[in-house]
N, C-alpha and C positions, 0 to 999 in steps of 0.2 A: 708412362706409356707415351710413345711418340704421337705426333699430330696425325701422321698417316694412318696409323692403326685406329686412332679414335675416329678419324673421318670414315674409314671403312666400316667401323662398328655402327656409326650413325646411319650410313647408307644401308647397311644390312638390316638394321632395325626398321627403317622406313620401308624397305622392300618387303620384309616379312609382314609388317603391319598392313601394307597394301593388299597382300594376298589374303589376309584375314578379313579386311574390310571390303574387298571387291564383291563378294556375294551380296552384302547389304546394299552397296552402291548400285549394283546391277538390278537387284530386285526392286528397289524403290525409285530409281531414276532412269533405268533403261528398259524395263519391261512395261509395255503398255497396260493401262488399267483393265482393258478387256481380257488380256492374257492373264493378268493377276487373278481376275474373277474366275477364269477357267481353272487355274491351278489350285485355287482355294475350294473348288467344288468337291463333292464326294467322288470316289472312284466310280460309282455307279453312274453319276452324271457325266463324268469324263468319258465313260464307255459309250453312253448314248450320243454325246456330242461327236465323238470321233467316228462312230459308225454312220451317223446321219450325214455328216459333212463329207465323208469318203464316198458314200453312195451318191450324193448330189454331184460331186466333182466327177465321179466315174460316168454318170449319166451324161454330163456335159461333154466329157471326152469322147464317148461313143457317138454322140450326135455330131460333134465336129469331125470325127473320123469318117463317118458316112458321107459328110458333105465335102470331104477332102480339104478342110480348112486348116489354117495354122493355129497354134496354141495362143490364147490370149495371155495377158500378163498374170492373171490370177491363177492360171494353170501351168505357168512356166516351171514350177517346181517339179512337175512330172518328168521333165527331161532328166534331171539329176537322179530321180528314182529309177528311170529306165536305164541310165548309164550304170548305176550301181548294180542293178539286177543283171545286166549283161556281164559286168565284171565278175560277179560271184559265179555266174554260170559259164564264164570263159567264152562268151559270144561276141562277135564283132558289132560295132555300132554302125548304124546307117550313115550315109554321107550327109543327109539333111534330116532335121527333126521337125516333124509336124504331128498333128493329132493322130494320123493313121499310123505313122512309124512308131510313135510311142505306144499305142495300143497293141501293135504287132509284136512288141518285145515280150509281152506276157502270153503264156500259153492259153489262158482263158480269162474271162472277166472275173472269176472268183479270185484268181491269183492277183490280178490287178487291184481288186478291191482290198484284199488283205495287205498288199504293199502300201497302198495309199492310207489305209486306216492305221497301219503301224507307224507311219510318219507322223500323223497327228497325235497318236497315243504317246509315242516316245517324247515328242516335244513338250507335251503338257506335263507328263510325269517328271521330266527333267526340271521343269519350272517348279513343280511341287517340291522336289528335293532342294532346289535353290532356295525356296522360301524357308525351308527348315533350317538352312545354314545362315540365314540373314538374321539381323537383330529383330527380335519380336517386340511388338508394341504391347504394353501391359494393359490390364483391364481398364485403368483410368484413362488411357489414351485412345483405345479403340472400341470401348464398350464391351459388353458381354455379361458374363455371370461369374460370381464367386460362390463356392459351395464348401461347407465344412462337413465332413463325414466322420461319424463316430463308429469305431470298431466295437462290435458287441462281443466283448471278451467272456461274458457270462455264458452266452450261447456256445462259444467255442469250447469252454471248459466242460460244459454239459455234454457236448458231442464227443470230446476226447475221453471223458469219464475219469479225469484226474485233475489235480490242481495245476494251474499254468505256471511255468517258470518264466523268468525274464527272457530267456532265449526263445520260448514259445511265442511270447507277445511280440518280440522283435521280428521274428521270422514271419509271423502272420501279417503284420502291417507292411513289411517290406514286399512280401509276395502280392499283397493287395495293391500296392503301388505299381508293381510291374503289370498286373492284370489291367488296371485302369489305363495305363499308358498304351497297352496293346489294343484296347477296345475303342478308345475315343476317336482315333484317326480314321477308322473305317467309315465313320459317319460324315467325313468331309469337313470337320471343324478345324480351325487354325490351330497351330501347335499350342497345346495347353500347358499350363504350369501346374504340376502335381508334386506336392512335397508333404513330408510329415510335419505334423504340428503337435508338439508334446509327445506323449508316449503312445497314445491310442487314437489319435485323430489324423485325418488326411485333409489337407487344404487343396482345393482345385480351383484354378482360374481358367476360364475358357473365353478368350477374347473374341470379339466379333458378334454379329447378330445371332442370338441363340434362343431356341425355343425351350422354355423351362421343362415342359412335359417331355420333350424329346431327350433332353439331357438326363432327366431323371430315369428314363427308360434305359439309357446307356449305362449309367452308374449302378443302378439297382438291378439291372438285368443279370440274373444268376447264370454263370457259365457252368452248365451241367456237363461235365466230362466224365465219361465212363467207358469201361471195356466190356464188350459183349461177345459171346461166342456166335459165329456165323453158322446158320443152318443152310448148307448148300443144297440139300434136297428140297427144302421148302422154297428156296430161291428159284430153283428150276421149275417147281410146280407152279409158282406164281407166274413166271414168264410164259409157261404153256397156256395158262388161262388168259393172261394179259394180251398175248398176241392175237387172240380171237375175240377179246372183249375190251378193246382199248378205250372205249368211251363210257363203259358201264362198270369199270373196276373200282373207281373211287367216287365218293360223293363230293359235294362242294367244299367240305372241310379237309379233304385229302384222306379220309378214312375209307377202309375197305368196305364195300357194300356187302359182299359175300365173304364173311370171315372164315368160312369153312374151307376155303381153298388152301389155307396154310394151317399148321398145327396151332392149337390154342396157346401153347407156350412160346410162340414166336410173334414178331411184329415186322411190318414192312417199313423200312426207312430208305430215304434217298441217299445215294452216294454222290459226293462232291469232290472236285479238285479245284485248285486255284488256276484261274485263267491268266492271260497276259496282263490284265489290269489288277491282279491280286484279289479278284472277287471269286466267290464260290460259283462253280459251274457244274450243273447237274450232269451226271454221267450214267445214271441208271438206278435200279432198285436192288436192295439187299434184304434178305430175311435174316433177322438176328433173334437170339433168345431174349425173351421179355425180361428175364431176371438179370440184374446187373452183376457181371462177373467181378468187377473191381471198380470202386469209386475213384475218380480222378484226384481226390484230395490226398490220396496216399502217395502221389508222385512228389518226390522231393526235389529232383533236378533232372534235366535232360540236356544232352550234348550231342554234337555231330562229329563223327570221326570216320576213319577209313580202316578197312580190314587189312591187317599186316600181311596177309597171304596173297590176296588177289586185288587189293586196292579199291574194292567196292565201298560205296558210301553206306554208312549205317547210322541209325539213331540209337543212342544208349540212354536209358533213364533209370534212376534209382528209386526204390520204394522204401517207405518207413517199415519198421519191424512188423507192425500189424498187417500192412498191405503185403509184405513179403510172404507172410503165412497164408493169406487169402489167395494170393496169386499162385503160390506153389500148389495148393489144392486144385485151383482152377486149371492150370496147365497140365498137371499130372493126369487129370481125368479127360483131357481133350487133346492129346498129342495127335498131330496130323490134321487138326481142324483149323480153319481160319479164325483169327481174332480181330474184331473190328474196334477201332477207336471212334467213339461216338461223342460229338460235341453238340449240345442243344438239339438232339434228335437228328443230327446229320452225320452220316458215316464219312469220316475224313480219311481213313486209311485202313488197310487190312494187311495182316501178316499171318503166315502159317506157323503154328506152334510146333517147334522141332523137338522139344523135350521139356521136362519139368524145370521151372524157373522160380527162384525165390525172390531176391531183392534187387538184382541187377539184370535189366532186360535190354536186349538188343534187337532192333528191327532192321532187317537187311533183305537183300534179294529183290527180285522183281524189277531190276533195272532202275532202282530208285536214284533220282538225280540229287545234286547238292541243293538246289533250290527247294525241291520237295522235302528233303531231309530237314533243312532249316525251318521250313514251315511247320513240319510235324513237331520238331523240338520246341519251337516257340509255343505251339498250341499246348503241348504237354506241360510246359512250365507255367503258362499264364491263363489257361482256359477256366479253371475252377477257382473261385474266390475262396481263400482259406478261412475267411472270417466274414460274417455278415456285416454290412455297412448301413448306417442310418443317417439320413440328412438331418443335421441339427441346426444349420443356418444356411440361408440361401438369399443372395441379393442379386439384383439385375441393374445394370447401368447402361444408359443409352449411348449410342455411338456419337451423337451430336456433341455431348459433353467432351468426348475424347478429342474431337476436332478443335474445339475451343482451347482445351488445355495444351494440345500440341502447339497451336499457334502462339498462345501466351508464353509457354515454356521456351519456344524458339526465340521469340522476341526478347525474353529476359536473358537468355544465353548470349545472343548476338549483341544485345544492348550492353550487357555487362562487359563482354569482351571488347567492344568498341570503346567504351568509356575508359577501361583500363589501358588500352593501347594509346588513346589520345593523351592520357595523363603521363604515361611513361615517355612518350615522344616529346611532350612539352617540358617536362621537368628534367629529364635526363638526356635530352638532345640526341646525339648520335648513338649513345649507349642504349637509348630507348628502342632503337631498331633491333638491337640484340634481344631485348625483352619481348618485342612483338613477335619475332621469329620463334622464340621459345614458347610463347603462348599458343601460337597457331599449331606448332608441333605437339604441344601438350594436349590440345583438344583432339588432334588427329590420333595420337597414341591411345587416349582414353576410349574413343569410339572403336578403335581397332581391337582393343582387348575385349570390349563389350561384344563385338561381333565374333571374336575368336572362340569365346566360351559360351556362345549362344545365350547370353544373359538377356533378360527381358527389360526393355526400356520403359520405365514408369515415371510419373511426375516426381516422386521423391528422388529417383535416380537423376533426373535433370537438375533438381535442387542440389544434389551432391556435386554434380559437375560444375554448377555455377559457383559453389563454395570453393572448389579447388582452383578456380580461376584466381580468386583472391589469394589463396594460399600460394599459388605458383608465383604470382607477382610479388608477394611478400618476401619470398626467397631471393628474387632479383633485387628487391630494395635493400635487403640486408647486405648482399654482396656489393652492390653499387656504392652504398654508404661506406663500407670498409675500404673500397678502392679510393674513394674521395679522400678519406682520412690519410691514406698512404700518399696520395698526390700532394696533400697539404704539407706533408713532411719533406717534400722535395724529391721524392723518388721518381724514377722514370716510368714509362708505360709498362714495360715488362715486369719490373720489380713490384710496381703497385698492383698489377693484376695478380701476380703470384701471391703476394702477401694478403691481398683482399680475399681471394678465394680460400687460402689456408686458414685465415682467422675467422671467416664466416662459415666454414664447413660445419663445425659442431653446433653452431647456433641454428643453422638450417636443419641439420639432422635431428637435433633435440626436439624442435617444434614438430617436425613431421613424424618422428617416432611416437611421440605422445598422441598425436592425432590418429596414427594408425592403430595404436593400442585401443583408443576409444572406439574406432570403427570396428575393430575385431570383437570387442565386447558387445557392441550393438548388433553385429551380424549373428552372434551366437545366442544372445539373450532375447533379441527382438524377433519380430515376425512381420511378414507382409511388407508394408511401406517402409518400416524401420530398417528391415534387411536390405531393401533396394537402395535406400539412402546410404547405408553403411558400406555396401559393396562398391557403389560408385565413388564414395569418398576414399576408400582404400585404393582403388585403381588410380584415382587422381593423385594420391600421395606418392605412389611409385613414379608416375609419369612426370610429376612436377619436380621431384628430386633429380630425375634423369636429365630433364631439359635445363634446369637451373644450374646444376653442378657440372654436367658433362657437356651438353650442347653449347650452353652459353660460354663456357670456358674455351671450347674449341673455336668459337667465333672470334673471341678476343685474341687468341693465339694466331689465328689466321690473319687478322689485321696486323699483328706485330711482326710475324715472321715472313709472311708471303707478300702482303701489301706494303711492308716496311714503314708502317705508321709509327711515329715517335710520340704523338700526343693522343689523349683520349678525350673525345667530346662527351662529357658526362655531367657537366654542371655549368650553369650560367656564371658562377662565381670563380670557376677555375679555368684559366686560360691555358 
């Protein structure tokens, strides 16, 4: 391969790695601490903050507009909001922007408030997405909690009424993993680590300050998903009563004070949709049959697609055989009636039954949008835990320990890197610069891969990176010593470099292949810290081989062919 192609490959690798690493660099070094705290808050807290800040800024804008004053620096962002609003509505901009002209852009204060709040909401939610794409700090670096959950397979077997197969166990644990992932984020916790441990256990790491009681309620909270028939007549009767008795319809616990206003076989539940923050927003009340039409545990999968005839969005989900029989009887007896999807006593969606349905169900119509369809599909897949979980181990670690270990790990990493660089420069002279460049690029590649795959950085991971520093320089030492041997035989620079790399190739590859095999077994057989160490070690093996055999060779060839160097500064004893 020519030097030009190798050079372009190295540049491409560096560029791609920068794209992978940029979210991490931006999150930890470019986002202010106060903005990080906002992004790590719960969506409910983000909603409160955005609403209150927007109201305060709007009040200030109104006051300044009445006084005919200019906009201060803290409200200058409103000019951009006003320009964008005019652009969307194809309206001309005023010649001069002040508080009065900015406020005049919006038809009313409600519209201005929504626009300002959207600005804060979008900025914080973008930072929240950025944090998810950055390298996450593990439990031992940021503090938090680690929990081991045991799946109760005996209870699952009793509920199914038959012996469990390996496929049943595998599916139950996998679905429980998906449910936990969907639940934890809504409480504003930083990105958790949730993975299988063995055949019937789930290991959960939640970095950051976390309340044990709060986390237990998240993990153990049962997602009660069910399908109920809607009683439209009872709903209308309820609203007729509610319109004249708005303050005496419910007691302090949300129960009907006068239960006679609806039939005995129905209950009143609140209907909710997702707002712009992804939170449940109350939209009204619905009367549903008290009896569960179909339990959510019978749902096997749910997807979003489009109707081939009119292109409308629809949600399709499949039921198991038992659920198919139940649903067929339910839909056959209630054609033309609305069916409600109820999660934890909240009506999430409704659809009219068009005909008898057995095992493949489609929800469509009503102008359902793609976002709403994806929300419904996710809810159907993950709302109900397929197997009960029990906490068998729970540990808490303080954040102060994480700060100390980060500092010590960073010092060890930089100290080891500096010591290696000094040794290579002193012992191998000019060739040591080659090794230093390879080492810096090696660290850069390792952290880029860590960021690309959203790996969690732990103390054992840092230890693995420190080890790969020694491994990477070991490859350079083998190559340099081979080149020195060739120079002692009287060969010129180009011949010595070619022979040195060719003879050192398999020695470098053998050592790294055996290390990679060891890391592979550690990652498969180990768990927790052992896996973190193995993953970082495996990443380091690939990056060190690339920098030692590819990048280092390119640097030598650049000096030979471009700089026209005839000698190599590689030893104090070789001139």
